[in-house]
N, C-alpha and C positions, 0 to 999 in steps of 0.2 A: 356725380362721377365716384362710386367705393372708394374708401382710403385704398393705398396701396399696403401690400404684406407689409413694408417695414415700417408705416407709421405706427408711433404710439398707441396700445392698446386704449379706445376712448374709455370711460367710466360711466357715459350717458350719452344718449342720442346729442349729436350737437346741433338739434334743430329745436326748435318749439313743437311740441306735439300738440296738435288740433284735438280740444278735448270734445268737439262735435263729431268726429269720427272715430276717438279712442278715449271712452268717459273717464277710466283710471288715470288717462294720462301717460301711459306707457305704450308703446309700439313695439310689437313681437320683432325681435332682430331678423329671424329668418335664416334660411341653409348658409352657408358659408365652406369654402374649401381650407383646410387647415391652413395656419404658418408654416411653409416648409421648412424653415430653419429651425422652426423648435422643436422638428419631428426628431426623434430618437432612432440610430441605427438598433439592429435585433441585440447587438452584443453586451448593449447596455440595459436589455430587459433581464428584472429578476430570473434566475431558475426556478425560483419557487416562490410563490408568494405565502406570507402568514398573516394570521390575525381572521376577525370576525367576520370579515368578507367572504374568508373560504366556510365553505359548509356544504354538508352531504345528502343527502334525502333521508337518510336513516337519523340523522339529528333531529327530524323533525314531524317523520309520518305516525309515530305515536307520541308526538308532545305537542299538542295543539296549543297546550295554555303558553306554550313559547311564541307564537306567530298568529294566532287568533284572539281577538279581542270584542266581547260581544259588550256591547252598548248596554249602558245601563238606564232605567228608569231617568233618571236626575239627568246624565247626558242627552238623553233623546229629548227631554222637555225643555234643556236650554239651548238645542240646535233649533226645537218649534218653535219656541218664543222668539230669536233672535232671526229665523226664517221671515215668520210673520210680521215681525217689526220692519224689518227692511222691504217686504214688499208693499206693507202701507204708505213706503217713502214714494213709491212709483217709480225710483229707478229702476235702470234696465240691467238683466243680468249681467251685462259685460261690463257693468259698474260697480259690480261686487268687488272689496277689498279688505283687506286685517280690518285697517280703519273704520271703516263703516259697519264689521260684521264682527262684535265682539263677542268673544266666546271665555269670559273668565275664568269658568270650572272646567274646562275642557283643553286651555291654549297649554298649560303644563304638560299635560300629557302629549297633546300633537306636539311641543317642542321636543319631547323626549322622541317620540314615534320618525319625524324628521332628522333628528338624529343617527337613528335605526336604521332609516333607508340610505341614509348618504353615508355612513362610514361603518355600520354593521353588517348584519343579515343583507337588507336591501329588499326588505318585504313584510307586509300587515294584510291580514284579513278584519274587516269588521265585520261583524256581525248582527243583527237586528235594525235593520236603517229603516222605518215605516214605508215602504214605497207606495204600496198599495191602500195604508190610510192616506197619505198626503196627497197621491198623484203627482203627475210628472212635472207640476210649476212648482210646487214649493217642494218637492223632493231635488229638484235641479238647484235652487236656490240654496238650501241649506248643504247639499252635496258642495258645489262651489265654493260656500262661503268657509266649509271645513277645510277647504283643497286650499284656501289662501293662507291658511297657517304652517303649510308645508313649501310652497312656491306661488309664482307669480304663472296664473293662467295664459299660455301662449297658442296661437291660430297652429291647427292640426292641417289647413288644408290653404289651398289658392283661395278658398271661399270665403278665409276668415273665420272657420270653426273654431271657437275655444273650447264651445260645448259640443262635443263630437258624439255621433250617434253608431254605435257597432253595431249593424242590422244589414242582413240582407234584401239587398232592393231589385235583385233579378240582372246584376252585371254579370257579364263574362269574364270569369277569372282567367280564361286565356288569354286575353286581351291585356297581359300585365305591362304593356308599353302606357295603357291610359287608364287601367281600370287600379285603384286603390281596393286591398283583397279587404278590406274591412266593412267594405260593402257589397260583399259576397257571401255564401257559406262555404268558403273553400277551406281547406285547412292553411294554417298561417305557420309557416316553418320558424324556428328558432331566430328571432331578432331583438334589436333593441328599438324605440323611438328616437325622432329628432327632440327630444326633451330630455330634462335631468330626471324627472318621475314622472310616471303614468299610475291616472286613476282610472277603476273599472267600476262603476256602479251596475249590480244586475236589478235590470226592470224586468224582464221576463225572459225565464230559460227554454232553448229549445225542447223539440220531443227528441231527441236521438244527439250525441254530440256536444260540440261547440265547449268542450272542457279544457282545461287550463294547465300549462305546464312550464313550470319554470327552472332555472337553474345560474348556479352560482359562476358567473365569468371567470371566477378567477380559480374556482375548482376547473374549470374546463381547461382555463391556462395552464393549471400544474400538470393536469394529465396530458395535454399537448406537449408540454417538455419534456416528461417522462417517457411519451409511447412514443410522438412524432414533431423532433425539434425542426424537423424541415417546413413542416404545415404551420409550426409555429411563427416560424421565421417570415414565411409568405406573406402571414396575417396583418404582421408587424411594416411590411413596406408598400411604400405610398403610389401602388399599381393600380389601385382599385376603380374603377369608376360607378359612380351613381346616379340614377338617372332622375331628374328631377318632374317627370312624368308632363312638362308641362307647365309645371308652376313656377314659374318663373318671372321675377321683375323686370324692365326695361335694362337692355344691356349685358344682362346675366349669360352665360353658357347653359344650355339643356342638360347637364351633368356637372358632377363634380370630381375631383380625382382624390384620393382619399385613403386610409388605411383601416384597418378593421382593429388594431390593438394600437395603444399610443400608450406612452409615457405623460406622466404629469410632467407641465414643464418648470422650471427655475430652481429644480431640486426638489421637488415634492416626491415624485418619482414613483407614485401609487399608476396601475395599469386601470387604464380607463377603453371601454370597446363600443363601436359603432358599427351595426352589423344588421342589411336587410337583405337575404337574396334576390326577392324579388324586386330589387333595385340596382342588383347587377345584372341578372338573368334578361331583363329587358332591353338591353341596349345594341340588340344588334341591327337596329337600323343605321344606328352610328357606326358600328364597326364595319358592317357591309359597306357603306361609303366609304371608308378609309378615313372617316374623323377622329378615331381612337382606336387602339386594338382590340383585337378580339381576346376573350379569354383564353390563358396558357395552360398549356396541361397542367400543370403545377397549380393554378388557380383553380382549376375545377377539380382537382384531387381537394385540393384544403377545403373550399366547399362542402365535399361530400364528407370528407373526415371530421369537421367541425361539428355540420348536423347531426351525425352518427355519435358523436361525443356529446352533445346535450341531450341525446334523447336515453341515452345509457346511464346519466347521470342526475336526469330531471326529479323534480317533486313532481308529482300531481295532483289536484286539486278541483272539485266541481263548485261553482258560484252557484249559490243558491240565490233566490228571490230577497233581496234586503242585502246582499252582501258586498262590499265594498274592498276591492282588492288594491294596494298601492305599491307600487315596485319602483325601483331604482333602475335608469337604462345607464347608467353609467359602468355597473358591475353585477348586472341581472340580466340575462337574455329570458326572453318568455316567448311561448307559442300557444297556437290552439289548435283543436282538433277538428276536422270537417263536422257538420254539425246538418240536420232534417230539422226545419221546423214544423208545427201543428198546421194543421188544416183550416182554414176557418170555419166558423169566427173566431178561435184561439188566437191570440195575439202570439206575433214570430218572435224569436229571442232578440233581445235588446239591451244590451249596455250602456250606460252613458259612459263616455272618457271624457278624462282630462288630461291635458299632456301640462306638466308645470316645471318651471325652471328656478333653480336654484343659483345663485350666480357666486363667482367669486368675489370675496371682500368683507370686510368688518360687519359683523352682525348677520352677514346672508349664510352663509356656513358652505358655499359649493364647493366643487374641485375647482383645479387651476386646469384649464383646457389650452389647447393649443389653435385656440382661435379667437380672433380677433374681437370677437364681442363678451368672452371671456366674463368680462364684470359687467354687462349689462345687465338691467335685472331679470327681462323678457329678451335671455337669449334661447337661440336655435328655435325652432318651431320652423312653422313656413308660412312666410311672409311676401305676397304679392304685389308690388307698388303699395301702395295706399290705401287696398283692401280694409273695410272696415272690419272690425271681429263682432261675430254675430253668437248669439245662443240661442237658436234653436230648442222646441221641447222635443222633436222626433225629427227621424231621419226626413233628408231631403234629396 
């Protein structure tokens, strides 16, 4: 039975983790409803957010040195050597950890980048990762190893994928109650994933489209507070139901009731955001059955205004082969344009994806969140019962 909402927040899983199932000894916590007693009313939210998490696209469009890091030969050599050594051990990719993937030269840079993602502008773009030279296996090892310096990788779906693959598998994007949009070529509206940080490594580009847009959720919040405070208020209310799309453990509801914007609890006071319109629009099978209320006019208007505001303020970028984009999911929204793939024999658009958790706690640096797993190392993500983590080298 899941802990009651009033239980003390755990600092770790209360049971012994089976390392034959979870090789790094840590299980993804999964999706949870918020602790409703920790949610703050709109009146307690700031009228305006200040600081480095608030940025405008004009700050970066013509200043690539502020957000792009070309990997040096020395950095690539260290990644290559450590990846080769890890592969030689025969360990599974799911067993990669910071402890068994030493990067003594890169680690100070990655520590600084982690802090910048969590508490600064919230994004970085690495260039020059040699995916074509290394191939999918070594690229995946080096990418996951690098990612362990930013957070703990968590499962991204009910199948336990800790290395995800953003690729069109021909699934119908109109079946939003069943299909995850990253497995289609459809447009992705502005959203945040179920992790603290998301990473995307470009393996192959599309023929057309598939380009990236990001926006400071705090700049969006400030704009809404100035222009549509009614929308801002609606987005802070715990009236939003999110679809689990069948990715549930035994005893869990098929949906979660939550907010879009939260305040960090216990006096921290930062504004945290959690949003994906596809998971809200797909719930008609439950509202039609009277299990949850349908979207109100105010909610439909709020969704429209939020998307339009994000579009107006977004920074546009194109991921080239060998680029790695890391983003905060706490205070950055991201989107993708619809795309068209090359015809065979050319490869289809392919991004390797990581969801990374950065828990609350000493030495971890994560935000304090109003969820019962805030201090768990692999907080968030999607975990179905004891489904084992897997790291396939391509989409399945």
